[in-house]
N, C-alpha and C positions, 0 to 999 in steps of 0.2 A: 602545367608543374608547379607544385607549391616551392613559394620562397623558404628557404631554409636558413637560419639562424644558430653555427655551432656554439656550444655551450658545455665546455666538459664531456666531449665526446658524443653527449647527444644533439642531433640535426632537428632541431626546433620549428615548427611553420614561424612563419617570423608571425601571423596572425598570433599566437599563445604566446610568443615570447613577451610583444609589445603589451596582450594582457595583464600575463604575470610582471613584467617590471612595472609597468603605469599606471596600475590601476590594484590589482592585487598585495603587492608588496606593499608598497606604501601604507607608512602607518601601522605595520605588523611589528616592527624593531629587526626585521632579517633581512639582512644582504641579500642582495641580487644573487652575489658569487655563492653562498653560503648555501642560497634555494639551490641553484643549479646543479652544487655539487654534489649534494645530499640527493637532488635527487634522482641523480648520473648513477651513484655509488648504489640505489637503491635497485634502479633497473637493474643495473650492471650485473649485483650481487643476490638479487632475489629475481631475478628473470628466469635464468636454468632451472630453480627451484620451483615456480609455479609452471612452468612446460615437464616436469619431469612429477609431476601432480595430475597432470592430464593425461602423461602418458599412462599413468597409473590408471586414470579413469578406464581408460582402453581396453588395457589390456582384463583387467577385472572385467569389464563387457565382455571381450571377448570368450572369457574364460566360462562366464556364464551362458550365452548364445550355446556355447558346441554342450555344456550339462544337458542344457534344455533338449536341443538338436538329438543328444544320446540318447534322451529318455521319455519323447514326445510321442512312441507308440507306445507307451507302456502307465496304468494309472499313477496320478502324480503321489510320488513319496513323500511328504512333506517332513519329513525327521532326516529322510537323504538329503531335501535340498537343504537345511536347515546345519545339516552337517558339514555338506559344500562347500555353504558361505565361510561358514567359520574358517573352513580349511585354505581357503584362500586369500582369507583375510578382510573380505569383506564385512561379515559380521565379527563383531570383536566382543572380547569377554569383559562385563562391565563392571567396575574396581567400584572401591568402599563406597560409602556415602558420604557425600560433603556438601556443605552449605557455600554458594558462589561469597567474592570476597568482593564485589565491585566497589567504591565508594562509595559516597554520599552523592546521591540522584536527585533531580530536581521532582517537584510533591508529582506534576505530572505523570514521573514513569512511574515513583514510586508509590505514591499516596492516593491520587484519583483516577480511579473507572470511569471511562469513558468514552466517546466515538472517538476513531483516529481517520482521517484522511489522507488517502493517497495520490498528490498529483504531479503533470510532465512539471517541469522544473524555468521546461524552454519557454514556456507562456508567462508571461509577465505578471496580465491577469486573472488565472486560475491559481496562479501562487500566491496573489495577494488575496484571493477570495479564501481561500486555505488558511492560511493566517488568520485572519482578522472574522473567520468563521466559529472562532471561539466564542462568541455571542450571536443569536439568530432570535430574531422575533417566533416566536409559538404561534402569534396570531396568523405571519406571513405563513407558516411552514405550514398548521394545516388547511388554512382559506385556498392557498394557491396550489394542491393537489386533490390527489382522489386521496385523502388520510381518511375523509369521512363519509367516503364513500363514492362520492365523485366533482368534481372538481367542476366551480362556479366557472357559470359561462365568461368567456372574455368579452369586454368592455363592458367597463362601469361596475358598481358596487351591487352586490347582489344580497340585502341587508337579511333577509332568512336565512340565507349562508353566515352569511356574519352572525346573527344573533345563536347560532347552532355551533358557531367555532365557541366566542363569548363563552357559553354552558359547557362546551367541552374542558375549556381551558380551567373554570372554576370546579369543575370535578377534578382535575389533576390537582391542584390546589390543595382540597379536601383529603384527596388521597396522601400529600406528601407532607403539608404543615398544615394539620386537624388542629377546627378553634374550638376551647374547650368549651360546650354546651351552644356551640354553631354552626353555620356552616358559611363557606364563603360566595356559594351563591345567593345568601341574603344580607351579604357586606353591605353596609354605605359609608364606612368609612373607616381607613386607618391610619391611625396616628398613634406615636410614642410618647408611653406616659413612664416617669423615671425609670427610663432604660430598656424599659418592658414596648415590644410592640401589643397594642390591641387593633382588636376590628370591633367596628364599632365599640364597645366597649369589654368584650373578651377576648380572655388572652391562647399564645395557641398553646394547646395540650402541651407539644416539645417549646421551651420561651426560650432554648437554646440556640433553637432554628435561624432567630432573629439574628443576624450580625452584623446590619447599618442602616442606613437611611442619607436620603439628599435633602437638602432644603430645610426646609422649619418641620421641628417633630410634629407640632398640631395639625400640621398638613403636610406630609412630605410629596417630597416629586417624583421620589422612587424610595421602596422597601426593598432591603435584601437581606435572602430567606438560604438559608444551605439545606441540603439532604445528602447523604452520602457522600459528602464531600462535592456535589454538585453545586455552584448556585443559581439562583433565580432572584431575579431584580424585577419587580414590579414595578412599571411606570404609569406615574398620572397625573392626567391631563386633560382638564375641564373644557379648553379649546381643540383639542381635537378630534376631528372626525367620530371619530369610534368613544372617545373618552368621554365626550359632550352627549351621548346617548347612553352614557352607561352609569348606572344608580352612584358608581363608586367613586365614578371618575376616571377608572381602569385602563388607561391606552393602548398596553400595551405589557407581556410578559418576555421577558428577555433571557433566553436561556443559556446557560455555560453548558455549548456544545460540544463541537472540535477540541478537547484538551489536547490533542495532538495532532502533527501532520506530518507526512513526510514527504519533501521535496525531492523527484526524483528525478533520479539521475540515469535511471535503469528500464524498464520493461514501458516504463509509457512513454517513452522519446522515442525520434529517430536522430540520432546521433553518429555520425560513421567519419567525421572530418573536423580538422582543427574550428572553421567554423561554427557548426554546430556545438562543440564542446567549449567552444568561447560561449555561445546563447547561454547555454545551460550553467556556465560557473559565472557570468556576469547578472545572471537573474538569483544566484546565491550570494553572490557579494552584495547584491543591493536588499536581501532579508539579511545576511549578519550585520550590517554596517545602519538599518531604519531606513534608507534612501530608496530603495524599490517603489516604481511610481509605474503607474498606466493607466492612460487614455480611455474609456469607458464611452459609448455611444448609447445614451438612453433618454425615450422619448424625446427623438431629435435635437435633444444637448448634449454634448463633451461634456463626461463628470470623468476628474482627474483620483486615480484611485493611489492612496497610497493604507500605509502599516496605520491601524489602528490604535490611539493613544490607551496608557493605560485607563482604568478605574477608579473612581476615589469616592470614599463615603462617609459618613460619621458614622463610628461604632456606639453601639448603644451608650456606652460608658463617657462617650465624647469624645474619645480618641479620635483614631484618622487609622481608615483600610482601603489598602489599594488593593486591586484586582489585576490579573494580566489583560490587555487588552486583545492578548495575538494569543493562536497555541504557540504549543511549544513546538520548534521545528528539528526533527532530522531529517538528514541528508543521504537518501540511498543511491551511492556507490555500485558502480556494475561488478559480476562476478568475476571470475578466474578463467575466464573462456577466453576470450574478446581478447585484439587487439588494433589500436587504432594509428592512424597515417598522422595523427596529429604531431607524435615525436620518432622519431629512431633513434636504435641504440646503434653504436659505435662501427656495429655488421652491416648497419644500413636496413634493420629487421624493426619491422613496426612492434612497439612497446606495446606490454601489456595494459588494457585502459585499466585496469582494477588498482593495477602500480599509480596508475597519472590522476585517478579518483583521488586514492587516499591522502595523496600530496597535496593536488592543489587544495580539493575540498575543508582538507583539516588548513589549511593554508588561511582557507579567507574567512575559517571560523575562528581565527586570530580575533577579528575584527570585534567580534562580539565577545570575546572576552576581555577585553580593553576597555569597553565598554559601560556606565550604568542601566539599570534598564533594560538590559537586551532580551535577549533569548533564554539562558542559562544562569540561575539565580547559586548556580554551585560551581560554575568555571570547567563545565562538562561541555562535551562536545560528543554527540548522537550520529553514527552513520550506521546503517543498517545493511549489510551485506547477507546478499542475494545469491541461490545457487552454488552452495559450497555440499563437500559432497565426503561428509566424514568429521571423523575427526581433527587428521592430520591438517586439513586443506582451512579446518578453522582455527587450530596452531598457526598457518602460515600466513592466516589474518591477524592473528594479534601479533606476529614479531613482525608483521609489516607496518602495523602501527604502533610498535613499538619504537623502529627507524626512524618513522615521519615524527613522531614527536623529538627524538634524540635530535633530528637534525633542524628540525622548529623554536627548540628551546623552551620543549611543554617537560611540564613532570610526566612521569610513566604512567597511561592509565588515564590522563586526562580523556581520552575518545574514549566511549563507550559505545559496545557495539550492539546492533539486535540481527540474531541468528535468524533467518527464517528457515523453519522447519518444512523445507516443499522438496527435496531429492531423497529417491528410501535410503540412501547409505545414511545418510544424517537422520533419519527418521528410527532408523533398528539400531542405532548409534548416538541417541540424543542425549543422554548422559553423560557417554566422555564426549561430545561436544562441546558442551555447557563447561566439563572439568578442563577442557583445552583455549579457556578463554575467560575463567573463573571472574579472572579482576575487570573482567569486561562487561559482563554480560548486562545489558538493559533490556531485553524485549527479545523476546523468542513470539514466532505464530504460525500458524498451521496456514495452509494455501492447497486447497483442493486441485485447482486447475494444474499448476507445474507438476507438483505431484499426483498426479494421474498422468500425466506428460509423462514423468520421468517411471511411471508403475509400467505405463505400455511400453515405452522403448528398453529399460529394464531386459522385461519377459517379453518381448518381440518374438522369439522362438517356439515360445511356450506354447503358443496358438491363439485362438483366433480371442480377441478381447469382447464382453457382451457390447452391446451399445449402451450409450452414454450414461443415460439415465437410469441405465439397471445397473453400473458400473458403481454410483452413486448409493448403490439400495446393496450395497455386499459390507461384510464385516469386516474389511479390514477398512472402511474408512470412518465405522465408529471407533473403531479400535485407536486410528492414528489422531485422530482427534482428543479422544480422553484421553492415549500415552503423554499426548505435548504438554498436556494441563498437568497432566501429575507427577510428570518428572520433574517439571518447571518446580513443580512447590514443593517436593521432596530435596530439589537440591537448594532450595531458602528463595524463591523470587520472590514469595508473598509478601508485600511492606519494603520491598525493594526495588523490582523491577517490573515491566509487562508483559504481562502473557497475554497473546492476541489471535483473533480468529479472521478469516478471509472477511471479502468484498459480497457486499450486495450487490448483485449485476444490472438489476434492472433497476434504475432510477428515475421513472415514469410509475410506478407503481408500487407507490407510500405508503397505502392502508394493508398489502400485504406481506411488506416490510414490516410494518409493526407487528403483525400476529405474527410473525415468523421468523424477527432476528432477534426478540425477547431470550430465543435459547442460550444465544452466543452469552449472554451473563450469566445465564443460571448453570449455563458450564462452566462458568468461574472464570471469564476471558474477562481480563481489566480492561480491554480495549479490541476494538473491533471496527473492520471498513466499512465503511460508507461512499458512496458515487459524488457526493455533494454535499454543501452547506446545507443544504434543507435539510438532505439525510442525517443529517448529524444533529443537528438541533430535533428530528423527532425521534431519532437514535435515542437521547439523553433520555426522554421519559425512561425508556428501559431501567436506564443505570439508577434511575429513580424508588423505579419498584423491586429493584433486586438488589441489597448489600452485599454486591458481589464479595469480601472479603471474607463474611458469614458463608458465601456458598464453599469457599477454598478452605476456610477453617473444617468445613463440615468433609469435605474432598480429601486435607490431610491424615482425619482420621480414620476414614476406612482404605486408607495404603491404596495401592496401583490398580486402578479395574482392568487395563490392557496392558498386555506384552508382547513381546516380537513373535510369537508366533501365531497370534492373530494376524499382524500388521504385516507380515509375510506371507495370507491366503493370494494370492493372484486373482485378479476378478477374471478371471476367463470364462465366455460363454455354456455355461450347461448345456444348451440349448442352440443348435445352430439349425434349424429348418425352418428358417427363416421363407419366407414369402420373396417374390421378386419386389414388391411394394414397398415387405419392410428395408429389407435392405437401401434398395434405390433414395429411396426413404431418409434415411439413415446420411446415408454418404451427403446425399442433396442438402440436408443442414450442416453438414459438417464441413460442405464447398462451400456454401452460402458466405457462411462466415470468417472462412480466411480468407474468401475474395474481398468480402463486403469491408473489411483490416486491411489487409494488402496493399488495395489498389491507393488506397487515401497514404499509407504507412511510403510505398514505392512515388508515387504520383506528387505528392503533395509534402511529404516527410513530418509526415501527423502520425504522431504512437500511438494514440489512446484513441480510441473513435467511438460513438454511439452507433452502433451498426443494427438498423431493424432484420428481427430472422421473419425467417419464414412466414413466420404470424403477425407483421409487422411489431412486434416485442420490442422496443428497444434495449439492446445489452450492452453493456459498457466493456470493450473489447479491447485488450492488450496481448502483448505477445505470448502472455500465459496461456488465455484462449486459443490462440493460435496453436500453442505450439501441439495443443490435448487432443483440438480437431486433426490438424493433421498426420500428428502419430495414430489416431485411430483408423485413418483411412490407409494409411502406411499399413497396419496392421492387416486390414482388413485384402491387402492387395496381396501381401507377403503368404496369404492362407487362402487364396482363389477365394476367399469369400464374395469379392465382385472382380472383375478383370479388368485391366489397363482399360481397353475401348469405354466401358463402361463409364469408365469414373471420368475420362477423359468426354465421354460428351456432360453428364456431370456437372462438369467444371465451367462445360460452355452454354450448356444453358442458365445455370447457376449467374456466370457473367453478363448474361442480359437480364435477369434479375436484378441484380446491383446496380446494373445501369440504370433501369427504372426507377430504382431507389433513388437514385442521388442527380437523374434530372434535372431538380429544380438548382443545384449548385454548381454555376457559371466556373469554377474551377475545376471540374473534374472531366478528367477523357474516360468518354467511353471504352469498355474492353471488345465489346463486339462494334461490325461481324468479324471484323479482323482477327484478335484473341493473336495479334504482334505485339502487343505492346510488353513491356519489360514489367511491368505489373502483373497482368495472365501469368507471364513466364513464370515468374517467384512464387505467387502459388501453386503454379504445377511446382514447379522445384521442389516445393516444401512437403507435397503429395507422394510425389514421384521417387524423388532423393530424400524421402524422410528418415528410409531405416538407416541409412549411412549418415547422418546428419549425427556430429557427438552429442551424446545423450540427448539427441531427438530437438535439440534448438532449435529456434529459428533463427537468431542475429546472424550465423554467416551468411545465406542463402539472402536474408534481406539485406544488409549492407552492401553487401556485394552488387546487388542491382540497383541498391538506392545511389551508388558510388559510381556505379555506369554511365545512369542515368545523367546524374551532377557532369558528369564528365559531359555528353551529346549535348548537353545545355550550354556548356561552356560554366557551370558555375561552380565547379571544384576546385578549389586549390590547387 
């Protein structure tokens, strides 16, 4: 039983109360009494409205289910379905054109297209790595991965591979920073003369791409270049093992990589109580004060990690150039659904976690606003708000942050919002969602996995869905991706806010990423998610090749490419005569991913895992991937494509596979042969009870089972 402190009608877990009063509030100018009074009013005034919005979700879902059941025996009538959605208020009329009115945003949000990282804020080392991933070594990224076809053998330096890397880097330099009459491949000397960069004695074809240097102009230690808004730092050191063998002494090429990073309190974490929330909030506080540190063991010694300093150079005219050493940090709050026992309201009910996140993460960000050289240069706080269903829920988030700003003493619209287009009611009403937060919008993006999970749950009664690989090939997904960009451009996001695309889920397959992920900037996305700092450095190459703003200008001239009709196409299976092998293989793929993720979530509190699939390809798994897999099996169960007995047999078979894949982890607890652990039970609940979960979300089951385990272990507050 948690110890609690009563504060303005709230029953606050003492662990959280101490954190807020002893660590978060000091230095903000906000008095404890004012904070707790404001939070209490926020929770008690807006809690009922939050509850009503969730009830509205369930009411709409029940009506959609009933419509599909009534029409299941006849061919799908698209126009009748669309008219029905309009009649029940699911599909809203689109209002007149408008432009967002968001105040000045940081350059990373408005002006610099580039990679974006998303990391669990509960892991200090990962959070620091993501923040520091603003800069990364292109040499290391190419040499240490399969980016050039195959990774070098471990143990020692492979000179042949190293030479290939250096040659490949010089090809990149020729593409991004061509030399008038020459090539970087032949260069022996980089020097600055009369404010211009000369390579040997030849200027760049675009001299304005030279923006600074360090050291002596005749033999600089570093040369700073810029292309499409992204900087590249050429590092020269003839005493370095690489530089000593290079004809120009080029020891490294440092790429401006992760322009922004989302510190995640949601899908990639396992926060179920006050203890977990304080860990998340504490790391966010360390990032906002610039004091977060973490010890990392490397090559037998402990290294203390902290936030990187800014980078300083001499400008061509002799002035000073300062560049950020860290990615711009956004914080992702939880959505509107979940409650958390960290705080109880005056009636003893758990409070909505989204309201708690809004108040506390914003409070913590005050520390950044009060210091120079921090995260935001425009005095903004960036909050990503996920899993909102339609304009009413976006408007609720807007009102929530207005209330928070008021009791924290901030100007209205200090908090800028990221709106994730990952639920179908948001997709089909996206323009009105943006209108509802037009003074705050700083980011929109698409997320195929959550969007597909919601598609399956929303259309559960329509019939069995295609196999997952075929769902990706249906017309609705292209329409969804295109419409997100087009509406964002219609509403004035170009040059004012980010338009993003989703994650590359295979962190070890960088050659494939280099081949495929260039499609995101080609699609007009100013940012796209990558799974690691190394991936960010490699993905930055795409933004050097593609001028995203030029792409957006062309897209705007062409008008909207996709409309609601195509987005509403349900990716049901057109062909259902699958063999037994095809049916069970599909269930096995889904079940293995669910189990591999859930077992670490429940037993170890790990919210984001690199889980090998059945082909031993490591995939980044979070609650979004778990949601789609669970909903897919639930759909096939509901429509008798597979039986409950078959699914349970697969779950047990795959549990043994996951056990074998985790055999080297000393903290891992096997699920087989007993199949009686809470992790296995949670995975089965996600599948067998998936149809009745709110919007098909995994959180209610995962949180309940994790809390149950913590209670058994005596670690729950």
